[in-house]
C-alpha positions in Angstrom: 84.8 27.7 71.0 87.5 25.2 71.9 87.6 21.9 70.0 86.9 20.0 73.2 83.8 22.0 73.8 82.7 21.5 70.2 83.2 17.7 70.5 81.2 17.6 73.8 78.4 19.6 72.2 78.2 17.5 69.0 78.6 14.1 70.7 76.7 14.6 73.9 79.3 12.3 75.5 79.4 11.8 79.2 83.2 11.0 79.1 85.4 13.2 81.2 87.2 16.1 79.6 90.5 14.3 80.0 89.3 11.2 78.1 87.7 13.2 75.3 90.9 15.3 75.0 92.9 12.1 74.8 90.6 11.0 71.9 91.0 14.4 70.2 94.8 14.2 70.6 94.9 10.7 69.2 92.8 11.6 66.1 94.8 14.8 65.6 98.0 12.8 65.7 96.6 10.4 63.1 95.8 13.3 60.8 99.2 14.9 61.2 100.9 11.5 60.6 98.9 11.0 57.4 98.8 14.6 56.0 101.6 16.5 57.8 101.0 19.5 60.1 98.4 22.1 59.3 99.7 25.5 58.2 101.7 26.8 55.3 102.5 24.7 52.3 105.2 25.2 49.7 104.7 24.5 46.0 107.0 24.7 43.1 105.1 25.8 40.0 105.8 25.7 36.3 108.3 23.6 34.4 111.8 25.0 33.9 112.3 22.7 30.9 109.1 23.8 29.1 109.7 26.8 26.8 106.0 27.7 27.1 106.4 28.3 30.9 108.0 31.7 30.1 104.7 32.9 28.6 102.5 32.3 31.7 100.7 35.4 33.0 98.7 33.5 35.6 99.1 30.5 37.9 96.1 28.7 39.2 96.2 26.9 42.6 94.1 23.9 43.4 93.8 25.1 47.1 93.0 28.7 47.5 95.3 31.1 49.3 94.3 32.6 52.7 95.4 36.1 52.0 95.1 37.0 55.7 98.2 34.8 56.3 101.8 35.3 55.2 102.5 34.6 51.5 106.0 34.2 50.0 106.5 34.1 46.2 109.9 33.5 44.8 110.9 33.4 41.1 113.9 31.5 39.8 115.2 32.7 36.4 117.0 31.0 34.9 115.6 28.1 36.8 118.2 25.5 35.9 121.3 27.1 37.4 120.6 26.3 41.0 122.3 29.6 42.0 120.7 31.6 44.8 121.3 34.9 43.0 118.8 33.9 40.3 116.0 33.8 43.0 114.0 36.9 43.5 111.5 37.1 46.3 108.5 39.1 45.0 106.8 42.0 46.7 103.1 41.8 47.1 102.8 44.6 44.4 104.4 42.2 41.9 101.3 39.9 41.8 97.6 40.0 42.4 95.5 37.3 44.0 92.3 36.6 42.1 89.3 34.2 41.9 88.9 33.7 45.7 92.6 32.9 46.2 92.9 30.4 43.3 94.8 32.5 40.8 98.0 34.5 40.9 98.4 37.1 38.2 101.8 38.5 37.5 101.9 42.3 37.4 104.1 44.7 35.5 103.9 47.7 37.9 105.6 46.3 41.1 109.2 46.7 42.1 110.0 43.4 40.2 107.4 43.9 37.6 107.2 41.5 34.6 104.6 40.6 32.1 105.0 36.9 32.7 106.1 34.4 35.4 109.7 33.1 35.5 110.1 29.4 34.5 110.1 28.3 38.2 108.0 29.9 40.9 108.0 28.8 44.5 105.0 29.9 46.6 104.5 29.4 50.3 101.1 30.0 51.6 98.3 28.8 54.0 95.3 27.4 52.2 91.9 28.8 53.2 89.9 26.7 55.7 92.7 24.2 56.5 92.3 24.4 60.3 88.5 24.4 60.1 88.4 21.3 57.8 90.8 19.4 60.1 88.7 20.4 63.2 85.5 19.1 61.5 87.3 15.8 60.6 88.4 15.4 64.2 84.9 15.9 65.5 83.5 13.4 63.0 86.1 10.8 63.8 85.6 11.2 67.5 81.8 10.9 67.0 82.5 7.7 65.0 84.8 6.3 67.6 82.3 7.0 70.3 79.5 5.3 68.3 81.5 2.1 67.6 80.4 -0.7 69.8 82.5 -3.7 68.7 80.6 -6.1 66.5 77.2 -4.6 67.4 75.3 -3.4 64.3 71.9 -2.5 65.7 70.2 -2.2 69.0 66.5 -2.1 70.1 65.0 -1.1 73.4 61.2 -0.9 73.4 60.2 1.6 70.7 63.7 3.0 70.3 66.2 1.4 67.9 69.3 2.4 66.0 71.6 0.9 63.4 75.3 1.4 63.2 77.4 1.3 60.1 78.7 -2.1 59.2 82.2 -0.9 58.4 83.8 1.6 60.7 87.1 1.5 58.7 85.4 2.6 55.5 83.7 5.4 57.3 87.0 6.6 58.9 88.6 6.4 55.5 85.8 8.5 53.9 86.3 11.2 56.5 90.0 11.2 56.1 89.7 11.2 52.3 87.7 14.5 52.6 91.0 16.0 53.9 93.1 14.4 51.2 90.8 15.9 48.6 91.7 19.4 50.0 95.4 18.8 49.3 96.6 19.7 45.9 99.0 21.8 43.8 98.6 24.1 40.9 97.2 24.3 37.4 99.1 26.1 34.6 97.0 28.8 33.0 
């Protein structure tokens, strides 16, 4: 279902499709300006100056890998030369994805097999659920924008009454913070 249809279903708004789409586009632009575009991220893992980095057999990611998307893993060894010929792009048979996409294990049986990771590993991948989380935030922010009525905090008509949040900025920030919490890097294992 298209995002516009999901917003219409969840908000019950009688605004035109054009106006709702403009609101969606505005919220989406705000998210992109704050967090960058959705899609693949690139992380540099390990510490080339740490002698213990050469002993790592696994790398743990804070945001799990969507293994249905393209993954590129490059090792740099030695990591401090800056020379391109020290970079080796790994084959999928050189590592294993474990723990729901949160752990990369180095394998010995692949074409570039080793028992440990190089001192510097660069991985480009798409985190699981990134697009879905952003869509949900867009829907919630549009709902919030549609419910905001200036300084009005509550309204009563006969037996019907409702109360709005006193601080729309805090609510917006809380929704956006849910996306910020999804961003992250890696953990050394």
